[in-house]
C-alpha positions in Angstrom: 2.8 23.5 67.8 0.6 21.9 65.2 2.1 22.6 61.9 -0.6 20.7 59.9 -2.4 22.8 57.3 -6.0 22.9 57.6 -7.7 21.1 54.6 -9.4 23.5 52.3 -13.2 23.0 51.6 -12.7 24.2 48.2 -10.2 21.7 47.3 -12.4 18.9 48.5 -15.2 20.4 46.3 -12.8 20.6 43.3 -12.0 16.9 43.7 -15.5 16.0 44.0 -16.5 17.9 41.0 -13.5 16.5 38.9 -14.6 12.8 40.0 -18.2 13.5 39.2 -17.1 14.9 35.7 -15.0 11.8 35.1 -18.0 9.6 35.9 -20.1 11.5 33.5 -17.8 11.2 30.7 -17.3 7.7 31.2 -21.0 7.0 31.7 -21.8 9.0 28.4 -19.1 6.7 26.7 -20.7 3.5 27.8 -24.0 4.9 26.2 -22.2 5.9 23.0 -20.4 2.6 22.6 -23.3 0.6 23.7 -21.6 -1.5 26.5 -24.0 -4.2 27.1 -22.8 -7.5 28.8 -26.3 -8.8 28.8 -25.9 -9.5 25.0 -22.8 -11.4 25.7 -24.6 -13.5 28.2 -27.3 -14.4 25.8 -27.6 -18.3 24.9 -27.5 -17.5 21.1 -24.3 -15.3 21.5 -22.5 -18.1 23.6 -23.4 -20.7 21.0 -22.1 -18.7 18.1 -19.0 -17.6 20.0 -18.3 -21.2 21.0 -18.8 -22.4 17.4 -16.6 -19.8 15.7 -13.9 -20.1 18.5 -13.7 -23.7 18.0 -13.4 -23.2 14.2 -10.7 -20.6 14.5 -8.8 -23.3 16.8 -8.8 -25.7 13.9 -7.2 -24.0 11.0 -7.9 -25.7 7.6 -4.3 -26.7 6.8 -4.4 -30.5 6.4 -7.1 -32.9 5.2 -7.6 -36.5 4.4 -9.3 -38.0 1.4 -12.7 -39.2 2.6 -15.3 -41.7 1.8 -19.0 -41.2 2.6 -21.5 -43.7 3.9 -25.1 -42.3 3.0 -28.1 -44.0 4.5 -31.7 -42.8 4.1 -34.7 -43.6 6.2 -38.2 -43.0 5.0 -40.6 -41.3 7.4 -44.0 -39.8 7.1 -44.6 -36.3 8.6 -47.3 -36.3 9.8 -48.2 -39.8 10.4 -51.0 -41.4 8.1 -54.3 -42.3 9.5 -53.6 -46.1 9.1 -50.1 -45.7 10.4 -49.2 -46.0 14.3 -45.7 -45.0 13.7 -44.2 -48.0 15.5 -43.3 -50.3 12.7 -40.0 -49.4 11.0 -39.3 -50.2 7.3 -37.2 -53.3 6.7 -33.4 -52.6 6.9 -30.4 -54.6 5.4 -28.6 -55.3 8.6 -25.6 -56.4 6.7 -24.9 -52.9 5.7 -25.1 -49.4 7.4 -28.8 -48.9 8.4 -30.8 -46.4 10.5 -33.6 -46.9 13.0 -35.9 -43.9 13.7 -38.1 -44.1 16.7 -41.1 -43.5 16.2 -41.3 -44.5 12.5 -43.4 -41.4 11.8 -43.9 -38.2 13.6 -45.7 -34.8 13.7 -44.0 -31.5 12.8 -41.9 -30.3 15.6 -41.8 -33.7 17.4 -38.6 -35.1 18.5 -37.5 -38.6 17.4 -34.6 -40.9 18.2 -32.2 -41.7 15.3 -30.0 -44.7 15.9 -27.3 -46.0 13.4 -25.7 -49.4 13.0 -22.9 -50.9 11.1 -21.1 -47.7 10.2 -17.4 -47.3 10.1 -16.0 -46.7 13.8 -15.1 -43.3 14.8 -16.7 -41.5 12.0 -18.6 -38.0 12.0 -21.1 -36.6 9.8 -24.5 -34.7 9.5 -27.9 -36.2 10.1 -30.5 -34.1 8.1 -34.2 -34.1 7.2 -34.8 -34.4 3.5 -38.2 -32.9 2.4 -39.9 -34.4 -0.5 -40.5 -37.8 -1.9 -37.1 -38.0 -3.8 -34.4 -39.5 -1.6 -31.8 -37.8 -3.9 -33.0 -34.4 -3.1 -30.0 -32.0 -2.2 -32.0 -29.8 0.0 -31.5 -30.7 3.6 -32.9 -29.2 7.1 -31.4 -29.3 10.4 -27.9 -29.1 12.3 -27.6 -32.3 14.0 -24.3 -34.2 13.7 -23.6 -37.8 14.6 -20.4 -39.5 15.9 -20.0 -43.4 15.9 -18.4 -45.3 18.7 -16.0 -48.1 18.2 -18.7 -50.5 17.0 -19.9 -48.0 14.4 -23.1 -47.2 16.4 -24.6 -43.9 17.3 -27.8 -42.6 19.0 -29.0 -39.1 18.8 -32.3 -37.0 19.1 -33.6 -34.9 16.2 -36.5 -32.4 15.9 -38.6 -33.0 12.9 -38.9 -29.7 10.9 -42.3 -28.2 10.3 -42.7 -29.4 6.8 -45.7 -31.8 6.7 -46.3 -33.7 3.5 -48.5 -36.5 2.3 -45.6 -38.1 0.5 -42.9 -39.9 2.2 -39.7 -37.9 3.3 -36.4 -39.0 4.6 -33.9 -38.7 7.4 -30.5 -39.0 5.9 -27.1 -39.8 7.8 -24.0 -39.0 5.9 -20.9 -40.2 7.8 -17.5 -39.6 6.4 -14.2 -41.5 7.3 -10.6 -40.5 6.4 -8.5 -42.7 4.4 -4.8 -42.4 3.3 -2.2 -39.9 4.7 -2.9 -36.2 5.4 -2.2 -33.7 2.8 -2.4 -29.9 2.4 -5.8 -28.5 1.7 -6.5 -26.2 -1.2 -6.9 -23.3 1.4 -3.3 -24.1 2.6 -2.0 -23.7 -1.1 -4.1 -20.6 -1.6 -2.8 -19.1 1.7 0.8 -20.0 0.8 0.4 -18.1 -2.6 -1.2 -15.0 -1.1 1.3 -14.8 1.9 4.1 -14.9 -0.6 2.5 -12.2 -2.7 1.9 -10.1 0.6 5.7 -10.3 1.5 6.7 -9.3 -2.1 3.9 -6.6 -2.1 5.5 -5.1 1.0 9.1 -5.5 -0.2 8.5 -3.5 -3.4 6.5 -0.9 -1.7 9.4 -0.5 0.9 12.2 -0.4 -1.7 10.5 2.0 -4.0 9.3 4.1 -1.2 12.7 4.4 0.5 14.4 5.3 -2.8 12.1 8.3 -3.1 12.0 9.2 0.6 15.6 9.8 1.1 15.9 12.8 -1.3 12.7 14.2 0.3 14.2 13.9 3.7 17.0 16.3 3.1 14.7 19.2 1.9 12.3 18.4 4.9 15.1 18.9 7.5 15.2 22.2 9.1 18.9 22.3 10.1 19.9 21.8 6.5 17.3 24.2 4.9 17.3 27.2 7.3 20.8 28.3 6.0 19.6 28.2 2.5 19.1 31.9 1.5 18.9 33.7 -1.9 18.2 37.2 -3.2 14.7 37.8 -4.7 16.0 38.2 -8.2 17.5 34.7 -7.9 14.4 33.2 -6.5 12.1 34.8 -9.1 14.2 33.5 -12.0 14.4 30.0 -10.4 10.6 29.9 -10.0 10.2 30.8 -13.7 12.9 28.4 -14.7 10.9 25.4 -13.5 7.7 25.3 -15.6 9.6 26.6 -18.6 12.2 24.0 -18.3 9.6 21.2 -17.7 7.7 22.0 -20.7 10.7 22.3 -23.0 12.4 19.2 -21.5 9.1 17.1 -21.9 8.6 18.2 -25.5 12.3 17.4 -26.6 12.6 14.0 -24.8 9.1 13.0 -26.3 10.4 14.0 -29.7 13.5 11.8 -28.9 11.2 8.9 -27.8 9.2 9.2 -31.1 12.3 9.3 -33.2 13.6 6.2 -31.2 10.4 4.3 -31.8 10.5 4.8 -35.6 14.1 3.6 -36.0 14.4 1.2 -33.1 11.8 -1.4 -33.8 14.5 -4.0 -34.6 16.4 -5.7 -31.7 19.7 -5.4 -33.5 19.2 -1.7 -33.9 18.3 -1.6 -30.2 21.6 -3.4 -29.3 23.7 -1.4 -31.6 22.2 1.9 -30.3 22.7 0.9 -26.7 26.4 -0.1 -27.3 27.2 3.1 -29.4 25.3 5.6 -27.4 27.7 5.4 -24.2 30.7 5.6 -26.4 29.4 8.8 -28.1 28.5 10.3 -24.7 31.9 9.5 -23.3 33.8 11.1 -26.3 31.5 14.1 -26.2 31.9 14.8 -22.5 35.6 14.5 -22.8 35.8 17.0 -25.6 33.2 19.5 -24.0 34.6 19.2 -20.5 38.5 18.8 -21.0 40.4 18.2 -17.7 43.3 20.9 -18.5 43.3 24.0 -20.8 46.3 26.1 -21.4 44.4 29.1 -23.2 40.9 30.4 -22.5 38.7 29.0 -25.2 36.9 31.4 -27.6 33.3 32.3 -27.4 32.4 30.1 -30.4 34.3 27.2 -28.8 32.2 27.7 -25.7 28.9 27.7 -27.6 30.1 24.6 -29.6 30.8 22.8 -26.3 27.3 23.6 -25.0 25.8 22.3 -28.2 27.9 19.0 -27.8 26.8 18.7 -24.2 23.1 19.2 -25.3 23.7 16.5 -28.0 25.1 14.1 -25.2 22.1 14.5 -23.1 19.8 13.7 -26.1 22.1 10.7 -27.0 21.6 9.6 -23.4 17.8 9.8 -23.5 17.8 8.1 -26.8 19.8 5.3 -25.3 17.4 4.9 -22.5 14.4 4.7 -25.0 16.5 2.1 -27.0 17.2 0.1 -23.8 13.4 0.1 -22.8 12.4 -1.1 -26.3 15.0 -3.9 -26.1 13.8 -5.1 -22.7 10.2 -5.0 -23.7 10.8 -7.0 -27.0 13.3 -9.4 -25.1 10.9 -10.0 -22.3 7.9 -10.8 -24.5 10.1 -13.1 -26.6 11.6 -15.2 -23.7 8.6 -15.2 -21.4 6.9 -18.4 -22.9 10.1 -20.5 -23.8 11.4 -19.8 -20.1 8.4 -21.9 -18.6 8.5 -21.8 -15.0 10.9 -19.0 -15.1 8.8 -17.0 -17.5 8.5 -14.3 -14.8 11.9 -13.2 -15.7 10.7 -12.2 -19.1 7.7 -10.7 -17.7 10.0 -8.7 -15.3 12.1 -7.5 -18.3 9.1 -6.3 -20.2 7.7 -4.3 -17.1 11.2 -2.8 -16.5 11.3 -1.7 -20.0 7.8 -0.2 -19.8 8.7 1.6 -16.7 11.8 3.1 -18.3 9.8 4.2 -21.5 7.2 5.9 -19.1 9.5 7.7 -16.7 12.1 8.9 -19.3 10.1 11.8 -20.4 9.3 12.6 -16.8 13.0 12.6 -15.9 13.9 14.6 -18.8 11.3 17.2 -17.9 12.5 17.4 -14.4 16.1 17.5 -15.5 15.3 20.3 -17.8 13.4 22.2 -15.2 16.1 21.9 -12.5 18.9 22.7 -14.9 17.2 25.8 -16.3 16.1 26.9 -12.9 19.7 26.6 -11.6 21.1 28.5 -14.5 18.6 31.3 -14.1 19.0 31.3 -10.4 22.8 31.7 -10.8 22.2 34.4 -13.4 19.8 36.2 -10.8 22.6 35.8 -8.1 25.2 37.2 -10.2 23.0 40.2 -11.2 22.0 40.9 -7.6 25.7 41.2 -6.8 26.8 43.2 -9.8 24.0 45.5 -10.6 23.2 48.7 -8.7 20.4 48.5 -6.1 18.0 50.7 -8.1 18.3 48.4 -11.1 17.8 45.4 -9.1 14.7 46.9 -7.6 13.2 47.5 -10.9 14.1 44.1 -12.0 12.7 42.5 -8.9 9.4 44.4 -9.4 9.2 42.9 -13.1 10.3 39.3 -12.3 8.4 38.7 -9.1 5.2 40.0 -10.7 5.7 37.5 -13.6 6.7 34.7 -11.1 3.8 35.5 -8.7 1.3 35.4 -11.8 2.8 32.0 -13.1 2.6 30.3 -9.7 -1.0 31.3 -9.0 -2.1 30.7 -12.5 -0.8 27.1 -12.3 -2.5 26.6 -9.1 -5.7 28.0 -10.5 -5.5 25.6 -13.4 -5.1 22.7 -10.9 -8.3 23.9 -9.0 -10.0 23.9 -12.5 -8.9 20.4 -13.4 -10.1 19.0 -10.0 -13.4 20.9 -9.7 -14.2 21.7 -13.4 -15.6 25.2 -12.6 -15.5 26.3 -16.2 -14.9 30.0 -15.4 -11.4 31.2 -16.7 -12.1 34.4 -14.8 -12.0 32.6 -11.4 -9.5 29.7 -12.2 -7.1 31.7 -14.4 -7.1 35.3 -14.7 -8.2 36.1 -11.0 -5.4 33.8 -9.7 -2.8 35.4 -12.0 -3.8 39.0 -10.9 -3.6 37.9 -7.4 -0.4 36.4 -7.8 1.1 39.4 -9.7 -0.1 41.7 -7.0 1.6 39.5 -4.2 4.8 39.4 -6.0 4.6 43.2 -6.7 4.2 43.7 -3.0 6.8 41.4 -2.0 9.3 43.1 -4.3 8.2 46.6 -3.2 8.8 45.9 0.6 11.9 43.8 0.1 15.1 45.5 0.1 16.9 44.8 -3.4 19.9 42.8 -2.4 18.5 41.2 0.7 18.7 37.4 0.9 15.4 35.8 1.7 15.1 32.4 3.6 13.9 30.5 0.7 15.1 27.2 2.3 12.7 27.6 5.1 9.9 28.2 2.6 10.8 25.1 0.8 10.9 23.2 4.1 7.6 24.3 5.3 5.8 23.4 2.0 7.5 20.1 2.0 6.6 19.2 5.6 3.1 20.3 5.1 2.7 18.1 2.0 4.2 15.2 3.8 1.9 15.8 6.8 -1.3 16.0 4.5 -0.5 12.7 2.6 0.6 10.8 5.8 -2.7 11.6 7.3 -4.4 9.8 4.6 -4.4 6.0 5.7 -2.9 3.4 3.2 -6.4 1.8 3.0 -7.9 5.0 1.4 -4.9 5.2 -0.9 -5.5 1.7 -1.9 -9.1 2.3 -2.9 -7.9 5.1 -5.1 -5.2 2.9 -6.8 -7.7 0.1 -7.3 -9.7 2.5 -9.4 -6.5 3.5 -11.2 -5.0 0.2 -12.0 -7.7 -2.3 -11.0 -8.1 -4.9 -8.2 -4.7 -6.7 -7.4 -1.4 -6.5 -5.7 -0.2 -3.7 -8.1 -2.7 -1.3 -6.4 -1.4 -2.3 -3.1 2.3 -1.8 -4.0 1.3 1.7 -5.1 -0.7 2.5 -2.0 2.0 1.1 0.5 4.7 2.8 -1.6 3.2 6.3 -1.3 2.5 5.8 2.3 6.1 4.6 2.8 7.5 7.8 1.1 5.7 10.2 3.2 6.2 8.2 6.4 10.0 7.5 5.9 10.5 11.0 4.7 9.3 12.3 8.0 11.3 9.8 10.1 14.4 10.4 7.9 14.2 14.1 8.1 13.9 14.1 12.0 17.0 11.9 11.9 18.8 14.6 9.9 17.7 17.3 12.3 19.2 15.3 15.2 22.7 14.9 13.8 25.8 16.6 15.3 26.3 20.0 14.1 30.2 19.8 14.6 30.9 17.8 11.3 28.5 19.9 9.5 30.2 23.2 10.5 33.5 21.7 9.8 32.6 20.7 6.3 30.9 24.0 5.6 34.0 25.9 6.8 36.2 24.3 4.1 33.9 26.0 1.4 32.1 22.8 0.4 28.8 23.2 -1.6 25.6 21.7 -0.2 26.0 18.5 -2.0 29.4 17.9 -0.6 28.1 18.8 2.8 25.4 16.2 2.7 27.6 13.6 1.3 30.6 14.1 3.9 28.9 15.4 6.9 25.2 14.3 6.9 25.2 10.8 5.3 27.8 9.2 7.5 25.7 10.0 10.6 22.4 8.9 9.2 23.1 5.5 7.6 22.5 3.4 10.7 19.2 4.8 11.7 18.0 5.0 8.0 18.5 1.3 7.8 16.8 0.7 11.1 13.9 2.7 10.0 13.7 1.0 6.5 13.6 -2.4 8.2 11.0 -1.4 10.6 8.9 0.0 7.6 9.0 -3.3 5.8 7.7 -5.0 8.9 4.9 -2.3 9.0 4.1 -2.9 5.3 3.8 -6.6 5.8 1.1 -5.9 8.3 -0.5 -3.2 6.5 -0.7 -5.3 3.4 -3.0 -7.7 5.0 -5.6 -4.9 5.6 -5.4 -3.2 2.2 -6.4 -6.5 0.7 -9.9 -5.9 2.2 -10.3 -3.2 -0.4 -8.9 -5.1 -3.3 -5.3 -4.2 -2.9 -4.0 -7.7 -3.1 -2.2 -9.9 -0.7 -3.7 -12.3 1.9 -6.2 -9.8 3.1 -8.4 -10.4 0.1 -8.5 -14.0 0.8 -9.1 -13.4 4.5 -12.0 -11.1 3.9 -13.7 -13.4 1.4 -13.6 -16.3 4.0 -14.9 -14.2 6.7 -17.7 -13.0 4.6 -18.5 -16.7 3.7 -18.4 -17.6 7.4 -15.6 -20.1 6.5 -13.7 -19.6 9.8 -11.4 -22.5 9.6 -10.1 -21.2 6.4 -9.8 -17.7 7.8 -8.0 -19.2 10.8 -5.3 -20.7 8.4 -4.9 -17.2 6.9 -4.6 -15.5 10.3 -2.1 -18.1 11.5 0.0 -17.4 8.2 0.0 -13.6 8.9 1.1 -14.3 12.5 4.0 -16.4 11.4 5.1 -13.9 8.7 4.9 -11.0 11.0 6.8 -12.8 13.7 9.4 -14.1 11.2 9.9 -10.6 9.9 10.3 -9.1 13.2 13.1 -11.8 14.1 14.7 -11.1 10.6 14.7 -7.2 11.0 16.1 -7.6 14.6 18.9 -9.8 13.5 19.8 -7.4 10.6 19.7 -4.4 12.8 22.0 -6.1 15.3 24.4 -6.9 12.6 24.3 -3.6 10.5 23.8 -1.1 13.1 
């Protein structure tokens, strides 16, 4: 019995149609991408490709000091009526000299140029010099001559179409090397820029990693899906953030102004830096005693809160004093240190950074603290108050919280697009947010816990995905506008791209950890911070180190590209030489990039092998 299935004509037609469709797609792709091998075979393209390839194969790293032998030969173009063109001008045969045959020529005619008594094995251009002045720097032609062991060369040269009644010249400029080889200026420039590239990538990786680690925890689904809170707590937490940020920023700025008034002297800075930690230690010891026999009175509790508040202010005051001391010390020692003046520059910049971010840290700390306190208050109220009272409270709080959030978003839109209509950028968003909050409170049971963790997770992942979709090259363009052309713009661009890229990789690693240790730690009653420290971090240290090293390698390679838009590093030098058609210099830069990337790959592999 024949068990073979009969072939279906429809399947054959399908295969034929699919094949035809694939051919059509590729044919259209060839047209769109302008695939044309005829252009590749053209003589001009082949000559240009050969010239560039040979230049790239000879990176401009070493050079010799050179001496030139310059010889001119006078020639008339075209020949004069009384000149047969056969008689050459007299030459001093004891020195390098030229013979051009014929001695005069018509424009476009080919002549033979022969050189004698030059140094052996020298190379140089032979050019046509228009005009009657032999010192004229303008030259025409592309011919090059190379002498043999006797210092002789013979070549053909086409006379340019530059007729003149005056005498013109053919000039041979042959160069020979003297002394020992030494590094070229291109090599020194390449070294400086490649060092700049490596440190640009290093700083971007370090600062990006520091900020990516905390983001990775709130972008991990397994950590955030269990975070739930009642609506009362969520609404109060949302309101606490903007209020706390504003209050914290104002207070810390006031501390900064006070510090600048009394802290202009270095001795005052030093005394403040030494006294502030001591005052903070005594304040914390008194406000947070380790053991208490009797429960303190209400007035003592308020006094302790006041002391803790003063401790925080003293801490910020100490930071401002530290910043002032670092800036003044850096400016003072930068010049006396000479070659190590970069240490003074570093101190000054660190102080400036501390002075700038201290108010920001104060604002965020105050926002987080007030949000946490109000959130706990909302949690407590949701547990203790009756459902009817919580329902009314939720209606009020979520309406205010929704109006606040949407109003802030509307103000951001106004700042970006300058619409100039408060109705559309303030009042209408606030009304929309209030209605949304009201509906949320109306349809939510009073004491239900909402998955606020997943909301934070979704917002964080969306933000990271949006920023990661923007290439570091585009970020560099923006930061070049912000801080000017140079490596600082490159550090900021690569740092931002590192944050969003590593945060995604880190969070995915957190999501893949074993759930057993996590559940065991949570079963002991540990809070979220303790859970992360004892159950999450031990499992993620090796992959975090691996990802960080790999990102450093990526940043080294990316830093060569952002230099094309002014982001510093060797890319800026590479682009400049390519634009100037200086391919030998560009080859030196490409060689340096290849060496650094290969070295980084080896170092990162060795470190991963030892650490992980």
